[in-house]
C-alpha positions in Angstrom: 191.5 90.6 167.5 189.7 87.3 166.7 187.4 86.4 163.8 185.8 89.0 161.6 183.3 88.3 158.8 183.2 91.3 156.6 182.8 94.1 159.1 181.3 92.0 161.8 183.2 90.4 164.6 182.0 86.9 165.4 182.7 84.3 168.0 182.9 80.8 166.5 182.5 79.1 169.9 179.0 80.4 170.1 178.0 79.0 166.8 176.5 75.6 166.0 178.6 73.3 163.8 176.6 71.8 161.0 177.0 68.9 158.6 177.5 70.3 155.1 178.8 68.3 152.1 181.7 67.9 151.8 182.7 67.8 155.4 186.3 67.0 154.6 188.9 68.8 152.6 187.1 72.1 153.1 187.2 72.8 156.8 184.5 73.0 159.4 181.1 74.5 158.8 179.0 76.6 161.2 175.6 78.2 161.0 175.5 82.0 161.4 172.2 83.7 161.0 171.0 82.8 157.5 174.4 81.8 156.3 176.9 78.9 156.5 180.5 79.8 157.5 183.3 77.5 156.2 186.4 77.7 158.4 189.6 76.2 157.2 191.5 73.9 159.5 195.1 74.7 160.5 197.4 74.5 157.6 194.6 74.3 155.1 193.7 76.9 152.4 191.6 75.1 149.7 191.0 78.4 148.0 193.3 81.4 147.9 192.1 84.8 149.3 192.3 86.6 145.9 190.1 84.1 144.1 187.6 83.9 147.0 187.4 87.7 147.1 186.7 87.7 143.3 183.9 85.2 143.8 182.2 87.4 146.4 181.3 89.8 143.6 179.5 87.2 141.5 175.9 86.4 142.1 174.8 82.7 141.6 171.8 80.7 142.8 172.9 77.0 142.8 176.7 77.0 142.3 177.5 78.4 145.7 180.3 80.9 146.0 181.8 82.8 148.9 179.7 85.8 150.0 182.1 87.3 152.7 185.6 86.4 153.7 186.4 85.3 157.2 189.6 87.0 158.6 191.4 86.1 161.7 193.5 88.6 163.7 193.1 91.3 161.1 195.0 89.6 158.2 194.8 85.8 158.1 192.3 84.4 155.6 190.5 81.6 157.4 187.3 80.9 155.5 184.2 82.4 154.0 180.4 82.6 154.4 178.0 81.2 151.8 174.4 80.5 151.2 172.9 78.2 153.8 171.2 75.3 152.0 168.5 73.4 153.9 169.4 69.7 154.6 165.7 68.9 154.5 165.0 66.5 151.6 168.7 65.7 151.2 167.9 62.0 151.1 166.0 62.4 147.9 167.0 60.3 144.9 167.7 62.0 141.6 166.6 59.0 139.5 163.1 59.1 140.9 162.7 62.8 140.9 159.9 64.0 138.6 161.5 64.8 135.3 160.4 68.5 135.5 162.2 68.9 138.9 165.4 67.3 137.5 165.4 69.4 134.3 164.7 72.6 136.1 167.5 71.8 138.5 169.9 71.3 135.7 168.7 74.4 133.9 169.4 76.4 137.1 173.0 75.2 137.0 173.3 76.2 133.4 172.1 79.7 134.1 174.8 80.0 136.8 177.3 78.6 134.3 176.4 81.5 131.9 177.2 84.0 134.7 180.4 82.3 135.8 181.7 81.8 132.2 181.1 85.5 131.5 183.2 86.2 134.6 185.9 83.8 133.2 185.5 81.2 135.9 186.5 77.6 135.2 184.3 75.0 137.0 187.2 72.6 137.8 186.9 69.8 140.3 183.1 69.4 140.4 182.0 65.9 141.4 179.1 64.1 143.1 180.9 64.5 146.5 180.5 68.3 146.2 176.8 68.2 145.5 173.8 68.6 147.8 170.6 67.4 146.3 167.4 68.2 148.2 165.0 68.4 145.2 167.2 71.2 144.0 170.9 70.7 142.9 173.6 72.7 144.7 177.3 72.7 144.1 178.7 73.5 147.5 182.5 73.7 147.2 184.2 76.2 145.0 187.7 75.2 146.0 188.7 73.9 142.6 187.3 76.8 140.6 189.7 79.2 139.0 189.7 82.5 137.2 191.2 82.4 133.7 192.7 85.1 131.6 191.0 84.7 128.2 189.0 86.6 125.6 186.5 84.1 124.3 184.1 83.1 127.1 181.9 81.0 124.7 184.5 78.2 124.6 184.8 78.4 128.4 181.0 78.1 128.7 181.0 75.0 126.6 183.8 73.5 128.7 181.9 74.2 131.9 178.7 72.8 130.3 180.6 69.6 129.6 181.7 69.4 133.2 178.1 69.9 134.4 176.9 67.2 132.0 179.5 64.7 133.3 178.4 65.6 136.8 174.8 64.9 136.1 175.8 61.6 134.5 177.8 60.6 137.5 175.0 61.6 139.9 172.5 59.4 138.0 175.0 56.5 137.8 175.7 56.7 141.6 172.0 56.7 142.4 171.4 53.7 140.1 174.2 51.8 142.0 172.4 52.6 145.2 169.3 50.9 143.7 171.5 47.9 142.8 170.9 48.3 139.1 173.3 46.0 137.2 176.5 47.6 136.1 175.9 46.7 132.5 172.6 48.7 132.5 174.3 51.6 134.2 177.0 51.6 131.5 174.2 51.7 128.9 172.6 54.7 130.6 176.0 56.5 130.7 176.5 55.6 127.0 173.0 57.1 126.2 173.8 60.3 128.1 177.1 60.6 126.3 175.2 61.1 123.0 174.5 64.7 123.9 175.9 67.1 121.3 178.6 69.5 122.6 176.5 72.5 121.6 173.3 71.2 123.3 172.4 72.0 126.8 171.9 69.1 129.2 168.5 70.3 130.2 167.4 70.3 126.5 168.9 66.9 126.0 167.0 65.5 129.1 163.7 66.9 127.8 164.0 64.8 124.7 165.5 61.8 126.5 162.8 61.6 129.1 159.9 62.4 126.7 157.0 60.0 127.7 158.8 59.0 131.0 158.0 60.1 134.5 161.6 60.0 135.6 165.0 58.5 135.0 164.2 55.3 136.9 161.2 54.6 134.5 163.5 55.1 131.5 166.1 52.7 133.0 163.4 50.1 133.7 162.4 50.1 130.1 166.0 49.6 129.1 166.5 46.6 131.3 
């Protein structure tokens, strides 16, 4: 009896609790070997067992998914393990990141989107509060994702791509607010980002948008 992660019995009281975005709405997080274990609080099940189990069979790099399920007393679904992302560098600002770093980070999300869309997974509920940025971009909470029954995965990939583009837009806007950039300028930046064509990838759009600029901040400075 007690907790079991996959085939391994574990004792949570022996593990170190860690801060991992988001710390609310998704239970407590502990470090276990080279993994993070998210444990649901009493009465909480932000993701159902069947969906979480389906996600364990999908391999992604930056859109983090459950790797093994955490079961309590043989049957109660209480959480899951996932990739442990380093907190080092988590204070980095996305608007002053070298454009190559930003574009490569977005492209990595897009590659994961291809995989997830082929597996018919809708990236619902992604927002800046569920992002860890340490020079690389990680989506760390799959609670809102769902598996759809559909035949055409291309339309789903476009929808997920749109969600990712909105996320990047909001991350940039939030970072500009931290730098006390006037709201009027932020609105202009968001308007500029909204010009991306639906069939164009965000990474490709950013390559053209930032051509001749070192980073987003430099672009914004020229707009002011």
